[in-house]
C-alpha positions, 0 to 999 in steps of 0.5 A: 443529468441524462436518465442514463447516467443517474441509472448509471451512478450508483454502480459507478460510484461502487466501482470508483470506492473498490479501486479507492479501496483496492487502491489502499490496500496496495499502499497498505501493502507496499508499506508493510514490503517496506518495512521489511527492508527496512527491517532486513537492511537494519539484519544485516547493518546490526553485524557491521555496527558489531564489527566494527564498535568490538 
């Protein structure tokens, strides 16, 4: 392993870790948004279901 790579390795690892962490955060936000979308979709379906059953 060249000296420069050895010097940069810890920084590269930190950067990769940050990228992974921010990626996980993004996935988490996307999941929350998807859940919210499903909830609002469900809410719009409820009145239709209620009117059909009545």
